[in-house]
BAKOLKE-334374 format. One record per residue (C-alpha): residue number from 1; residue in one letter; y, x, z. Coordinates in nm, 2 decimals. Layout:
BEGIN
@i: NUM&aa: A&v: Y&u: X&w: Z
...
//
This chain:
BEGIN
@i: 1&aa: M&v: -0.14&u: -1.20&w: 1.31
@i: 2&aa: K&v: -0.02&u: -1.04&w: 0.98
@i: 3&aa: K&v: 0.24&u: -0.82&w: 1.17
@i: 4&aa: T&v: -0.03&u: -0.71&w: 1.42
@i: 5&aa: L&v: -0.26&u: -0.62&w: 1.13
@i: 6&aa: A&v: 0.00&u: -0.42&w: 0.96
@i: 7&aa: I&v: 0.05&u: -0.21&w: 1.27
@i: 8&aa: L&v: -0.32&u: -0.16&w: 1.31
@i: 9&aa: L&v: -0.35&u: -0.04&w: 0.95
@i: 10&aa: I&v: -0.07&u: 0.21&w: 1.01
@i: 11&aa: L&v: -0.25&u: 0.35&w: 1.32
@i: 12&aa: F&v: -0.58&u: 0.39&w: 1.12
@i: 13&aa: A&v: -0.39&u: 0.55&w: 0.84
@i: 14&aa: L&v: -0.27&u: 0.83&w: 1.07
@i: 15&aa: V&v: -0.62&u: 0.97&w: 1.08
@i: 16&aa: P&v: -0.65&u: 1.26&w: 0.83
@i: 17&aa: V&v: -0.87&u: 1.18&w: 0.54
@i: 18&aa: F&v: -0.98&u: 1.40&w: 0.25
@i: 19&aa: S&v: -1.10&u: 1.31&w: -0.10
@i: 20&aa: Q&v: -1.48&u: 1.32&w: -0.10
@i: 21&aa: S&v: -1.77&u: 1.22&w: -0.32
@i: 22&aa: I&v: -2.14&u: 1.30&w: -0.27
@i: 23&aa: S&v: -2.45&u: 1.18&w: -0.45
@i: 24&aa: E&v: -2.47&u: 1.05&w: -0.80
@i: 25&aa: T&v: -2.58&u: 0.71&w: -0.93
@i: 26&aa: T&v: -2.81&u: 0.66&w: -1.23
@i: 27&aa: A&v: -2.63&u: 0.34&w: -1.34
@i: 28&aa: T&v: -2.41&u: 0.35&w: -1.65
@i: 29&aa: H&v: -2.04&u: 0.27&w: -1.60
@i: 30&aa: D&v: -2.07&u: -0.07&w: -1.76
@i: 31&aa: D&v: -2.36&u: -0.16&w: -1.53
@i: 32&aa: L&v: -2.21&u: -0.03&w: -1.20
@i: 33&aa: R&v: -2.23&u: -0.26&w: -0.91
@i: 34&aa: I&v: -1.92&u: -0.17&w: -0.70
@i: 35&aa: V&v: -1.82&u: -0.23&w: -0.34
@i: 36&aa: S&v: -1.45&u: -0.19&w: -0.26
@i: 37&aa: L&v: -1.37&u: -0.09&w: 0.10
@i: 38&aa: A&v: -0.99&u: -0.13&w: 0.06
@i: 39&aa: P&v: -0.75&u: -0.40&w: -0.08
@i: 40&aa: N&v: -0.57&u: -0.15&w: -0.30
@i: 41&aa: V&v: -0.90&u: -0.03&w: -0.45
@i: 42&aa: T&v: -0.99&u: -0.39&w: -0.52
@i: 43&aa: E&v: -0.66&u: -0.44&w: -0.70
@i: 44&aa: M&v: -0.72&u: -0.13&w: -0.91
@i: 45&aa: I&v: -1.07&u: -0.24&w: -1.01
@i: 46&aa: F&v: -0.95&u: -0.58&w: -1.13
@i: 47&aa: A&v: -0.65&u: -0.43&w: -1.31
@i: 48&aa: M&v: -0.88&u: -0.20&w: -1.50
@i: 49&aa: G&v: -1.09&u: -0.49&w: -1.61
@i: 50&aa: A&v: -1.39&u: -0.42&w: -1.39
@i: 51&aa: G&v: -1.36&u: -0.72&w: -1.15
@i: 52&aa: D&v: -1.68&u: -0.87&w: -1.27
@i: 53&aa: Q&v: -1.86&u: -0.55&w: -1.15
@i: 54&aa: L&v: -1.73&u: -0.59&w: -0.80
@i: 55&aa: V&v: -2.00&u: -0.72&w: -0.57
@i: 56&aa: G&v: -1.84&u: -0.65&w: -0.23
@i: 57&aa: R&v: -1.49&u: -0.65&w: -0.09
@i: 58&aa: T&v: -1.32&u: -0.66&w: 0.25
@i: 59&aa: D&v: -1.18&u: -0.96&w: 0.44
@i: 60&aa: Y&v: -0.83&u: -0.85&w: 0.34
@i: 61&aa: C&v: -0.89&u: -0.82&w: -0.03
@i: 62&aa: N&v: -0.69&u: -1.13&w: -0.13
@i: 63&aa: Y&v: -0.54&u: -1.01&w: -0.46
@i: 64&aa: P&v: -0.60&u: -1.11&w: -0.73
@i: 65&aa: A&v: -0.71&u: -1.46&w: -0.62
@i: 66&aa: E&v: -1.05&u: -1.41&w: -0.79
@i: 67&aa: A&v: -1.14&u: -1.14&w: -0.54
@i: 68&aa: Q&v: -1.17&u: -1.39&w: -0.26
@i: 69&aa: S&v: -1.49&u: -1.54&w: -0.43
@i: 70&aa: I&v: -1.67&u: -1.20&w: -0.39
@i: 71&aa: T&v: -1.89&u: -1.14&w: -0.09
@i: 72&aa: S&v: -1.70&u: -0.99&w: 0.20
@i: 73&aa: I&v: -1.84&u: -0.68&w: 0.38
@i: 74&aa: G&v: -1.61&u: -0.72&w: 0.68
@i: 75&aa: T&v: -1.29&u: -0.57&w: 0.80
@i: 76&aa: L&v: -1.13&u: -0.25&w: 0.70
@i: 77&aa: W&v: -1.21&u: -0.07&w: 1.02
@i: 78&aa: D&v: -1.54&u: -0.23&w: 1.09
@i: 79&aa: P&v: -1.73&u: -0.29&w: 0.76
@i: 80&aa: N&v: -2.08&u: -0.42&w: 0.79
@i: 81&aa: M&v: -2.34&u: -0.16&w: 0.68
@i: 82&aa: E&v: -2.62&u: -0.42&w: 0.66
@i: 83&aa: I&v: -2.42&u: -0.64&w: 0.42
@i: 84&aa: I&v: -2.32&u: -0.35&w: 0.20
@i: 85&aa: L&v: -2.67&u: -0.22&w: 0.16
@i: 86&aa: S&v: -2.80&u: -0.57&w: 0.09
@i: 87&aa: L&v: -2.57&u: -0.60&w: -0.22
@i: 88&aa: D&v: -2.77&u: -0.34&w: -0.42
@i: 89&aa: A&v: -2.45&u: -0.16&w: -0.51
@i: 90&aa: D&v: -2.43&u: 0.16&w: -0.70
@i: 91&aa: V&v: -2.11&u: 0.29&w: -0.56
@i: 92&aa: A&v: -1.86&u: 0.23&w: -0.28
@i: 93&aa: I&v: -1.50&u: 0.33&w: -0.30
@i: 94&aa: A&v: -1.25&u: 0.36&w: -0.01
@i: 95&aa: S&v: -0.90&u: 0.47&w: 0.05
@i: 96&aa: S&v: -0.75&u: 0.60&w: 0.37
@i: 97&aa: I&v: -0.81&u: 0.32&w: 0.62
@i: 98&aa: V&v: -1.19&u: 0.34&w: 0.65
@i: 99&aa: N&v: -1.33&u: 0.58&w: 0.91
@i: 100&aa: P&v: -1.47&u: 0.89&w: 0.72
@i: 101&aa: E&v: -1.78&u: 0.87&w: 0.95
@i: 102&aa: F&v: -1.86&u: 0.54&w: 0.80
@i: 103&aa: I&v: -1.85&u: 0.69&w: 0.45
@i: 104&aa: E&v: -2.09&u: 0.96&w: 0.57
@i: 105&aa: S&v: -2.32&u: 0.69&w: 0.70
@i: 106&aa: L&v: -2.32&u: 0.53&w: 0.35
@i: 107&aa: L&v: -2.40&u: 0.86&w: 0.19
@i: 108&aa: K&v: -2.69&u: 0.92&w: 0.43
@i: 109&aa: A&v: -2.82&u: 0.57&w: 0.34
@i: 110&aa: G&v: -2.82&u: 0.68&w: -0.03
@i: 111&aa: L&v: -2.52&u: 0.49&w: -0.16
@i: 112&aa: S&v: -2.29&u: 0.70&w: -0.38
@i: 113&aa: S&v: -1.96&u: 0.68&w: -0.19
@i: 114&aa: Y&v: -1.60&u: 0.80&w: -0.25
@i: 115&aa: Q&v: -1.29&u: 0.81&w: -0.03
@i: 116&aa: F&v: -0.95&u: 0.90&w: -0.17
@i: 117&aa: Y&v: -0.63&u: 0.98&w: 0.02
@i: 118&aa: H&v: -0.29&u: 1.02&w: -0.14
@i: 119&aa: E&v: -0.06&u: 0.82&w: 0.09
@i: 120&aa: D&v: 0.17&u: 1.12&w: 0.15
@i: 121&aa: S&v: 0.29&u: 1.13&w: -0.21
@i: 122&aa: F&v: 0.46&u: 0.89&w: -0.45
@i: 123&aa: D&v: 0.31&u: 1.08&w: -0.75
@i: 124&aa: G&v: -0.02&u: 1.06&w: -0.56
@i: 125&aa: T&v: -0.02&u: 0.69&w: -0.66
@i: 126&aa: F&v: -0.10&u: 0.78&w: -1.02
@i: 127&aa: T&v: -0.36&u: 1.04&w: -0.91
@i: 128&aa: L&v: -0.53&u: 0.77&w: -0.70
@i: 129&aa: I&v: -0.55&u: 0.53&w: -0.99
@i: 130&aa: K&v: -0.70&u: 0.81&w: -1.21
@i: 131&aa: E&v: -0.96&u: 0.90&w: -0.95
@i: 132&aa: V&v: -1.08&u: 0.55&w: -0.90
@i: 133&aa: A&v: -1.09&u: 0.51&w: -1.28
@i: 134&aa: E&v: -1.31&u: 0.82&w: -1.31
@i: 135&aa: V&v: -1.56&u: 0.68&w: -1.07
@i: 136&aa: I&v: -1.60&u: 0.35&w: -1.26
@i: 137&aa: G&v: -1.55&u: 0.49&w: -1.62
@i: 138&aa: R&v: -1.22&u: 0.32&w: -1.68
@i: 139&aa: E&v: -1.00&u: 0.62&w: -1.77
@i: 140&aa: A&v: -0.84&u: 0.46&w: -2.08
@i: 141&aa: E&v: -0.75&u: 0.15&w: -1.89
@i: 142&aa: A&v: -0.60&u: 0.36&w: -1.61
@i: 143&aa: E&v: -0.38&u: 0.56&w: -1.85
@i: 144&aa: K&v: -0.24&u: 0.23&w: -1.99
@i: 145&aa: I&v: -0.17&u: 0.10&w: -1.64
@i: 146&aa: I&v: 0.00&u: 0.42&w: -1.54
@i: 147&aa: E&v: 0.21&u: 0.43&w: -1.86
@i: 148&aa: D&v: 0.32&u: 0.07&w: -1.80
@i: 149&aa: M&v: 0.41&u: 0.15&w: -1.43
@i: 150&aa: K&v: 0.61&u: 0.45&w: -1.53
@i: 151&aa: D&v: 0.80&u: 0.25&w: -1.79
@i: 152&aa: R&v: 0.88&u: -0.02&w: -1.54
@i: 153&aa: I&v: 1.00&u: 0.24&w: -1.29
@i: 154&aa: A&v: 1.21&u: 0.41&w: -1.55
@i: 155&aa: E&v: 1.38&u: 0.08&w: -1.64
@i: 156&aa: V&v: 1.47&u: 0.02&w: -1.27
@i: 157&aa: Q&v: 1.61&u: 0.37&w: -1.25
@i: 158&aa: K&v: 1.81&u: 0.31&w: -1.56
@i: 159&aa: K&v: 1.97&u: 0.01&w: -1.40
@i: 160&aa: V&v: 2.06&u: 0.17&w: -1.07
@i: 161&aa: G&v: 2.16&u: 0.50&w: -1.22
@i: 162&aa: V&v: 2.49&u: 0.37&w: -1.35
@i: 163&aa: T&v: 2.66&u: 0.42&w: -1.01
@i: 164&aa: N&v: 2.73&u: 0.73&w: -0.80
@i: 165&aa: E&v: 2.74&u: 0.52&w: -0.48
@i: 166&aa: R&v: 2.50&u: 0.63&w: -0.21
@i: 167&aa: R&v: 2.31&u: 0.36&w: -0.02
@i: 168&aa: T&v: 2.06&u: 0.41&w: 0.25
@i: 169&aa: A&v: 1.76&u: 0.18&w: 0.31
@i: 170&aa: V&v: 1.46&u: 0.16&w: 0.55
@i: 171&aa: F&v: 1.13&u: -0.02&w: 0.50
@i: 172&aa: M&v: 1.02&u: -0.15&w: 0.84
@i: 173&aa: I&v: 0.65&u: -0.22&w: 0.85
@i: 174&aa: G&v: 0.64&u: -0.31&w: 1.22
@i: 175&aa: Y&v: 0.88&u: -0.35&w: 1.50
@i: 176&aa: G&v: 0.91&u: -0.48&w: 1.85
@i: 177&aa: D&v: 0.69&u: -0.44&w: 2.16
@i: 178&aa: W&v: 0.43&u: -0.24&w: 1.97
@i: 179&aa: G&v: 0.69&u: 0.01&w: 1.86
@i: 180&aa: D&v: 0.88&u: 0.07&w: 1.54
@i: 181&aa: Y&v: 0.70&u: 0.17&w: 1.22
@i: 182&aa: A&v: 0.86&u: 0.25&w: 0.89
@i: 183&aa: A&v: 0.80&u: 0.43&w: 0.56
@i: 184&aa: T&v: 0.88&u: 0.78&w: 0.68
@i: 185&aa: G&v: 0.95&u: 1.09&w: 0.47
@i: 186&aa: D&v: 0.58&u: 1.19&w: 0.46
@i: 187&aa: T&v: 0.46&u: 0.87&w: 0.30
@i: 188&aa: Y&v: 0.44&u: 0.76&w: -0.06
@i: 189&aa: L&v: 0.69&u: 0.48&w: 0.02
@i: 190&aa: D&v: 0.96&u: 0.74&w: 0.08
@i: 191&aa: G&v: 0.92&u: 0.81&w: -0.29
@i: 192&aa: V&v: 0.93&u: 0.43&w: -0.37
@i: 193&aa: I&v: 1.27&u: 0.40&w: -0.18
@i: 194&aa: R&v: 1.41&u: 0.70&w: -0.37
@i: 195&aa: A&v: 1.28&u: 0.57&w: -0.70
@i: 196&aa: A&v: 1.47&u: 0.25&w: -0.62
@i: 197&aa: G&v: 1.79&u: 0.45&w: -0.60
@i: 198&aa: A&v: 1.84&u: 0.48&w: -0.22
@i: 199&aa: Y&v: 1.82&u: 0.74&w: 0.05
@i: 200&aa: N&v: 1.54&u: 0.68&w: 0.30
@i: 201&aa: A&v: 1.69&u: 0.63&w: 0.64
@i: 202&aa: A&v: 1.35&u: 0.70&w: 0.80
@i: 203&aa: A&v: 1.30&u: 1.02&w: 0.61
@i: 204&aa: D&v: 1.31&u: 1.22&w: 0.93
@i: 205&aa: G&v: 1.04&u: 1.01&w: 1.09
@i: 206&aa: V&v: 0.68&u: 1.12&w: 1.10
@i: 207&aa: A&v: 0.35&u: 0.95&w: 1.03
@i: 208&aa: W&v: 0.49&u: 0.60&w: 0.98
@i: 209&aa: S&v: 0.67&u: 0.61&w: 1.31
@i: 210&aa: I&v: 1.05&u: 0.59&w: 1.37
@i: 211&aa: S&v: 1.23&u: 0.60&w: 1.70
@i: 212&aa: R&v: 1.49&u: 0.34&w: 1.77
@i: 213&aa: E&v: 1.74&u: 0.62&w: 1.84
@i: 214&aa: L&v: 1.69&u: 0.75&w: 1.49
@i: 215&aa: L&v: 1.71&u: 0.40&w: 1.33
@i: 216&aa: L&v: 2.04&u: 0.33&w: 1.52
@i: 217&aa: E&v: 2.18&u: 0.68&w: 1.43
@i: 218&aa: Q&v: 2.10&u: 0.64&w: 1.06
@i: 219&aa: D&v: 2.23&u: 0.28&w: 1.05
@i: 220&aa: P&v: 2.09&u: 0.20&w: 0.71
@i: 221&aa: D&v: 2.29&u: -0.01&w: 0.46
@i: 222&aa: V&v: 1.98&u: -0.22&w: 0.38
@i: 223&aa: I&v: 1.67&u: -0.31&w: 0.59
@i: 224&aa: I&v: 1.36&u: -0.42&w: 0.42
@i: 225&aa: L&v: 1.08&u: -0.60&w: 0.61
@i: 226&aa: S&v: 0.72&u: -0.68&w: 0.51
@i: 227&aa: G&v: 0.65&u: -1.04&w: 0.43
@i: 228&aa: Y&v: 0.32&u: -1.22&w: 0.39
@i: 229&aa: E&v: 0.18&u: -1.54&w: 0.25
@i: 230&aa: G&v: 0.28&u: -1.83&w: 0.47
@i: 231&aa: M&v: 0.58&u: -1.65&w: 0.62
@i: 232&aa: D&v: 0.93&u: -1.79&w: 0.59
@i: 233&aa: F&v: 1.11&u: -1.48&w: 0.46
@i: 234&aa: E&v: 1.46&u: -1.60&w: 0.54
@i: 235&aa: Q&v: 1.35&u: -1.69&w: 0.89
@i: 236&aa: E&v: 1.19&u: -1.35&w: 0.94
@i: 237&aa: A&v: 1.50&u: -1.17&w: 0.83
@i: 238&aa: A&v: 1.72&u: -1.38&w: 1.06
@i: 239&aa: Y&v: 1.48&u: -1.32&w: 1.36
@i: 240&aa: F&v: 1.49&u: -0.95&w: 1.31
@i: 241&aa: S&v: 1.87&u: -0.95&w: 1.28
@i: 242&aa: S&v: 1.90&u: -1.14&w: 1.61
@i: 243&aa: L&v: 1.69&u: -0.90&w: 1.82
@i: 244&aa: E&v: 1.82&u: -0.62&w: 2.05
@i: 245&aa: P&v: 1.88&u: -0.35&w: 1.96
@i: 246&aa: Y&v: 1.84&u: -0.42&w: 1.59
@i: 247&aa: N&v: 2.13&u: -0.66&w: 1.60
@i: 248&aa: Q&v: 2.36&u: -0.35&w: 1.65
@i: 249&aa: L&v: 2.27&u: -0.23&w: 1.30
@i: 250&aa: S&v: 2.52&u: -0.28&w: 1.02
@i: 251&aa: A&v: 2.26&u: -0.43&w: 0.79
@i: 252&aa: C&v: 2.19&u: -0.70&w: 1.05
@i: 253&aa: K&v: 2.56&u: -0.77&w: 1.09
@i: 254&aa: N&v: 2.63&u: -0.78&w: 0.72
@i: 255&aa: G&v: 2.33&u: -0.99&w: 0.61
@i: 256&aa: K&v: 2.15&u: -0.70&w: 0.44
@i: 257&aa: V&v: 1.81&u: -0.76&w: 0.59
@i: 258&aa: F&v: 1.55&u: -0.87&w: 0.33
@i: 259&aa: V&v: 1.18&u: -0.94&w: 0.32
@i: 260&aa: V&v: 0.96&u: -0.84&w: 0.03
@i: 261&aa: D&v: 0.59&u: -0.87&w: -0.05
@i: 262&aa: G&v: 0.43&u: -0.66&w: 0.22
@i: 263&aa: D&v: 0.08&u: -0.66&w: 0.06
@i: 264&aa: A&v: 0.21&u: -0.51&w: -0.26
@i: 265&aa: A&v: 0.43&u: -0.26&w: -0.08
@i: 266&aa: Q&v: 0.16&u: -0.13&w: 0.16
@i: 267&aa: R&v: -0.12&u: -0.11&w: -0.09
@i: 268&aa: Q&v: -0.06&u: 0.21&w: -0.28
@i: 269&aa: G&v: -0.18&u: 0.14&w: -0.63
@i: 270&aa: V&v: -0.12&u: -0.08&w: -0.93
@i: 271&aa: R&v: 0.15&u: -0.28&w: -0.77
@i: 272&aa: T&v: 0.36&u: 0.01&w: -0.66
@i: 273&aa: A&v: 0.59&u: -0.02&w: -0.96
@i: 274&aa: Q&v: 0.65&u: -0.38&w: -0.86
@i: 275&aa: T&v: 0.75&u: -0.26&w: -0.51
@i: 276&aa: V&v: 1.00&u: -0.01&w: -0.66
@i: 277&aa: E&v: 1.15&u: -0.31&w: -0.84
@i: 278&aa: D&v: 1.14&u: -0.53&w: -0.53
@i: 279&aa: F&v: 1.32&u: -0.27&w: -0.33
@i: 280&aa: A&v: 1.58&u: -0.20&w: -0.60
@i: 281&aa: K&v: 1.66&u: -0.57&w: -0.63
@i: 282&aa: V&v: 1.76&u: -0.60&w: -0.27
@i: 283&aa: I&v: 1.93&u: -0.26&w: -0.25
@i: 284&aa: W&v: 2.13&u: -0.30&w: -0.57
@i: 285&aa: P&v: 2.14&u: -0.68&w: -0.64
@i: 286&aa: E&v: 2.44&u: -0.65&w: -0.86
@i: 287&aa: F&v: 2.23&u: -0.47&w: -1.13
@i: 288&aa: F&v: 1.96&u: -0.74&w: -1.15
//
């Protein structure tokens, strides 16, 4: 189920989305009642100390754990308008997954709504955090989060920067009968891989999609897979390594297939620095 969901999220993310905000709320920032339409937005709101102002979240907003006690407004691609409007919210905030037409419907219903898209840029992660902070009046908290993230990333780069060795890595989000999906060069995760001290073997792929021919040609030193709660990470790595044609890859033959926290990796935001560290630890284990 989790793997299928990841692929569906990728497909929805391929739809172009533009930053937008229309209509103003009369509530003060401290009194804002907020609906989050994306897990990464929920994580940002909690990290900025505004979790107690969140009155609605999606089915997939599972981090932090406190988020799960908040009223769900449905799925990412099919949020429930009736529930959202019943929450007496002042503002709704979405990232790339939500259909822009739904945002337009919220605006027509009189709910101040925002949608931000920065998934094509690693530096856009920090812009995204700032934009969400501006909506909810938490700019100072966002600056501290960004500062801490940059410090954490710099520490990783200090550790892996002691070698001139070049290693290649790929982050596979989905594979198998549905097709092969990876962090391609036009995604923020390309920057995460580079920040972790590796060359992205899927850099020539487009819109989260990589051909098996390109994967086999690049033959990355390290393959990173998405893992989720309840999954046996070692079993998942072994399963991938046993499948045709992936078992032809050097990483599969050499035991260099690893699984990391897929939620943190695929949710651009406050845990992106953690993902840089997670990637670096499996790409350069000798430095950690």
